[in-house]
C-alpha positions as CSV (number, residue, x, y, z in Angstrom):
1,T,-88.2,31.5,-84.2
2,P,-87.1,34.9,-82.8
3,C,-84.5,37.0,-84.7
4,P,-81.0,36.0,-83.6
5,N,-78.9,38.7,-81.9
6,P,-75.2,37.7,-82.2
7,Y,-72.6,39.5,-80.1
8,F,-69.0,39.7,-81.2
9,C,-66.5,40.6,-78.5
10,T,-63.0,40.1,-77.3
11,T,-62.0,37.2,-75.0
12,G,-61.3,39.7,-72.2
13,Y,-64.7,41.4,-72.6
14,L,-66.5,38.0,-72.5
15,V,-64.5,37.0,-69.4
16,R,-65.7,40.2,-67.6
17,L,-69.2,39.6,-68.7
18,L,-69.3,36.0,-67.6
19,A,-67.5,36.7,-64.3
20,N,-69.8,39.6,-63.4
21,N,-73.1,38.9,-65.0
22,M,-73.6,35.2,-65.8
23,E,-77.4,35.7,-65.6
24,S,-77.3,37.8,-68.7
25,F,-76.8,34.5,-70.5
26,R,-80.3,33.2,-69.7
27,T,-81.5,34.0,-73.2
28,V,-78.3,33.0,-74.9
29,T,-78.5,29.8,-76.9
30,H,-74.9,29.4,-78.2
31,L,-71.5,30.5,-77.1
32,I,-68.9,30.4,-79.8
33,I,-65.2,30.8,-78.9
34,D,-62.9,31.1,-81.8
35,E,-59.2,30.6,-81.8
36,V,-59.4,28.7,-78.5
37,H,-55.9,27.3,-79.1
38,E,-54.4,30.8,-78.4
39,R,-53.6,30.0,-74.9
40,S,-53.6,33.0,-72.6
41,V,-54.9,33.8,-69.1
42,D,-58.1,35.2,-70.6
43,T,-58.7,32.1,-72.8
44,D,-58.0,29.7,-69.9
45,V,-60.3,31.7,-67.5
46,L,-62.9,31.9,-70.3
47,C,-62.9,28.1,-70.6
48,L,-63.4,27.8,-66.8
49,L,-66.3,30.3,-66.9
50,A,-67.8,28.6,-69.9
51,K,-67.7,25.3,-68.0
52,R,-69.5,27.0,-65.1
53,L,-72.0,28.6,-67.5
54,L,-72.9,25.2,-68.9
55,A,-73.4,23.8,-65.4
56,T,-75.9,26.6,-64.5
57,H,-77.4,27.2,-68.0
58,P,-77.7,23.7,-69.6
59,H,-79.6,25.2,-72.6
60,V,-76.4,26.9,-73.8
61,R,-74.5,25.1,-76.6
62,L,-70.7,25.7,-76.6
63,I,-68.8,25.7,-79.8
64,L,-65.0,25.8,-79.7
65,M,-63.2,26.7,-82.9
66,S,-59.6,26.4,-83.8
67,A,-57.4,25.5,-86.7
68,T,-54.9,23.7,-84.4
69,V,-57.0,22.8,-81.4
70,A,-56.0,19.8,-79.2
71,A,-59.5,18.4,-79.4
72,E,-58.9,15.6,-76.8
73,L,-57.9,18.1,-74.2
74,Y,-61.1,20.2,-74.5
75,T,-63.3,17.1,-75.0
76,E,-62.0,15.8,-71.6
77,Y,-62.2,19.2,-69.9
78,F,-65.8,19.8,-70.9
79,N,-66.9,16.2,-70.3
80,V,-68.0,15.8,-73.9
81,T,-68.9,12.2,-74.9
82,E,-69.3,12.9,-78.7
83,P,-66.3,13.1,-81.0
84,P,-65.4,16.6,-82.2
85,I,-66.5,17.8,-85.6
86,F,-63.7,18.6,-88.1
87,V,-64.8,20.8,-91.0
88,G,-61.5,20.9,-92.9
89,R,-59.3,23.8,-93.7
90,R,-59.7,26.7,-96.1
91,C,-58.2,30.2,-95.9
92,F,-60.1,33.2,-97.0
93,P,-58.9,36.8,-97.2
94,I,-60.0,39.0,-94.3
95,Q,-61.0,42.7,-94.6
96,E,-61.1,44.7,-91.4
97,Y,-63.7,47.4,-91.0
98,F,-63.9,49.9,-88.1
99,L,-66.9,51.9,-87.0
100,G,-65.8,54.9,-89.0
101,D,-65.5,52.7,-92.2
102,L,-69.1,51.5,-91.8
103,V,-70.4,55.0,-91.3
104,K,-68.8,56.0,-94.6
105,R,-69.9,52.8,-96.4
106,F,-73.5,52.8,-95.3
107,Q,-75.4,56.0,-95.4
108,F,-77.1,56.0,-92.0
109,G,-79.8,58.5,-91.3
110,G,-79.5,61.2,-88.6
111,K,-80.9,59.0,-85.8
112,E,-78.4,56.2,-86.5
113,Q,-75.5,58.5,-86.9
114,K,-76.3,60.1,-83.5
115,Q,-76.5,56.6,-81.9
116,I,-73.2,55.6,-83.5
117,Q,-71.5,58.8,-82.3
118,E,-73.0,58.3,-78.8
119,L,-71.7,54.7,-78.7
120,S,-68.2,55.8,-79.9
121,Q,-68.0,58.5,-77.3
122,K,-69.0,56.2,-74.5
123,C,-66.5,53.6,-75.7
124,I,-63.7,56.1,-75.9
125,K,-64.6,57.6,-72.6
126,G,-65.0,54.3,-70.8
127,K,-62.2,52.6,-72.8
128,C,-64.5,49.6,-73.1
129,V,-63.5,48.4,-69.6
130,A,-67.0,47.2,-68.7
131,A,-69.8,45.4,-70.5
132,P,-72.4,47.7,-72.0
133,N,-75.7,47.9,-70.0
134,A,-79.0,46.8,-71.5
135,H,-79.6,50.3,-73.0
136,G,-76.2,50.2,-74.8
137,M,-76.9,46.7,-76.1
138,G,-80.3,47.8,-77.3
139,M,-78.7,50.7,-79.2
140,L,-76.4,48.3,-80.9
141,H,-79.2,46.0,-82.0
142,Q,-81.2,48.9,-83.3
143,L,-78.5,49.6,-85.8
144,T,-79.0,46.2,-87.5
């Protein structure tokens, strides 16, 4: 099996990506939406776009996660016939790391540091308003 390449992004970013480039999901196997209960315009639009994605890309598996989700609502909306899976509740401490923290923690070589700096500058300059192109995504995957 090929090496998985997970992407972590905000709801707004994913909405933009799905709305403008649904074909980029042709190689995606799973779409995981966490905190789906946090109702907002972005989350509602994301659910609409995810439903359309499933209609055009039936190989994609959708996973909705929430501690307080109204499972029946989403089961009906996505026409799911199987009952939802409940995994219980446990809380774990969360530690946030930012790109600068990772650079300090991991001693990247010159090539990686240059790529990180380039990505940071592009993000700051573009204010992350658009999905990265294939080259940008490739650079992110080279860091792993």
